[in-house]
N, C-alpha and C positions, 0 to 999 in steps of 0.2 A: 504494500500500500504506500501511496505517496500523497502528501497533502499539497494541493495546487491552488493557485489563484492567478488570474490575469490582471495586469495593472499597468499604469503609466508611471514611468520613472520621472523624477524631477531634475531639471538642469541644476548643476552644482551651485550656481549663484542663488537660485530659489531656495535650495536646501540650506545653504549657509545663512540666509536671511531668517529662515524659520528657526535655525539653531539658536539665534540670538534671543528668541522668545522662550526657549526651553529652560526656564528658571522660575523660581518663586513659589513652587509648590513642594512642600515637605514630603519626602518619601516617594515622589513621582519617579516612575521608571521611564525616563526620557528615551525616545527612540533614536538610535544613531543615524547619522546622515545617510548612510547607504541603505537604511531600511525605510526611508520616507518615500511614499508612493501614493497614488490614487488607485484604489481597487476598482476594477471593472466588473469582475465576477469572482466570487470565492467558490471553488469547486469542491473543496473538502478532501477527505481521504478517499482515494480511488485506486483501483487496481492498475497495474502496469499496462495491461492490454487496453483498458478504458482510457488511460492517459495517452496512449499512442493514437487512439481514435480521436480523442479531443484535440491533440496536436494537429492532426490532419484537417479537422474541421476549422480550427483557428487559422491555420495556414491558408485556407481557402477563402477567408473573409476579404471582401473587396471594400475599399473605403478610400477616403481622402484625408489628408492631414488637416489639422485645424489649430487655431490659437486657443490657449487656455490661460486662465488667471486664477489665483487664489484670492479669497475674499471672506473676511470675518473669521471668528473662532466660536467654539461652543464645546459642549460636553455631552457624553452619553450617560444617561442615568440621572437620578435625582437624589438630593440629600446625601445621606451616608452611603448610598448605593451608586454614586458617580463612579464610573469605571474608566473613563478616558477623557482627555481633552484633545481637540482637533482643530485644524485649520480648514475652513470651508473652500469650496470650489465655486467660482462664479458660474451662473447658468450658461450652458453652451449646447446648442443642438447637435454639434458633431460628437461631443462626449456622450450624449444620450443615445445617439445612433450606434456608436461603438459598443456601449454597454449592452444595448439590446441585441446587437449582433453576436456578442460573446454569450449572451443568454441562449440565443437560438442555436449557436454552435454546440453548447453544452447539451441541449436537448437532443440535437441530431446525433451526438455521440452516445446518447443513452442515459444521461443524467436527468434526474427529476428537476422540475422548475424551482427556481429560487423565489419564494413567496414574499420575501421582504421587499419593501419599497427601496429603490436605489437612491442612496443619499451620498453623493461623492464628497470625499473629505480626505485629509491627510492626518493620520493619527500621530500626534506629537508625544503623548505620554500615556501610559497606563497607570491607574491609581488604585490604591487599596485603602479603603476606609478613610477617605480624605476629609478634611474640614470643609464643609460646603461653603462657609463664608470665605475661606481662602480661595476656593475654586471660583466663586463669583467675583472676587477681586481680581484674579488672574484674567478672567474673561473680560471684565470691564477695562482693564489696562491694555488688553490686546485686541479689542473688538474692532478697531479701525484697520486691521490688517488688510492690505491691498498689495498684491504682487504685480510686477510688470507682467504683461502678456508674454507667453512663451509658446513656441511652435511644437506641436506634437506630430511626429512623422512615423512613429512606431508604437507598438504596445508589446508587452512582454508576458511570458509565462514564467512564474516563479514557483519553486517548491519551498515549503516552510518546515523548519526543523526545530523542535523544542530543545533548549539547553537550560542549564541551571540559571542563567541570567535572562531567560525569555526566549522568544522566537528569533531564529536566524533565517534569512532568505537566501536562496541560491537561484540565480538566473538559469533557466532551462532553455528557453527559446526567445528569439526576437522576431516579430512579424512587422513587416514594413507597411506603412500607409503611404499615401501620395506625398511626394516632396513639395516643398514650398516652390511656387512658380516664380521664375525670375521676372522682374519687372520688364515691360516692353520698352524698347528704345525708340 
C-alpha cells in the first residue's frame, strides 16, 4: 500500500514568504518549506496496481497552465479542537478544473468519490490542543496575506510517509500542463 495525493508545489519565493509567518503559536508543528503545497486530491492508501492505474489516468489529463495566488489565512476546527492553520488560495477557475479532473481520474482508476467539499489551502502548521485565543490572534495578525501571482504549469503526485516528526512527502511523478504563452511581438 502507498499513500498518495496530487498537489501543486509552490515556487520557492512563495514558500519563503509563508515561512516568515510560521511563528507565534506555542507547540505548533510548522511544516517545512519542501512540504508546503496545495492539495488537488488526496487518494489515500492504495495498492501498487491501483497506483499504476491512477498514474496512467493522471498522465492523460489535458489542461492548460494558469496563474494562482494565495490569499488570507484560517484554521480547521474550533476551540480546543483546532487542528491546523493554513494559508488560503484565491479563487481560480483553472484550479477548480484541475481539481475536478484529478477527481475524475481517481474514479476512472477505480477509487471511490471524495465526498468532501474542495477547499484549496496550504497547511502551515498542525496543532495539538492549542489556545484558541492565540490561534485567533495569529489569524488576525496574518489575515491580510496576499501573495504575488505565480504560474502553474504542472501538478505532481506525491507519496506520504509517516515519521516520528510527522509526515514526509516524496515526489513520485510530475504531469505537465500548458506552458505560459510568450507575448506576441
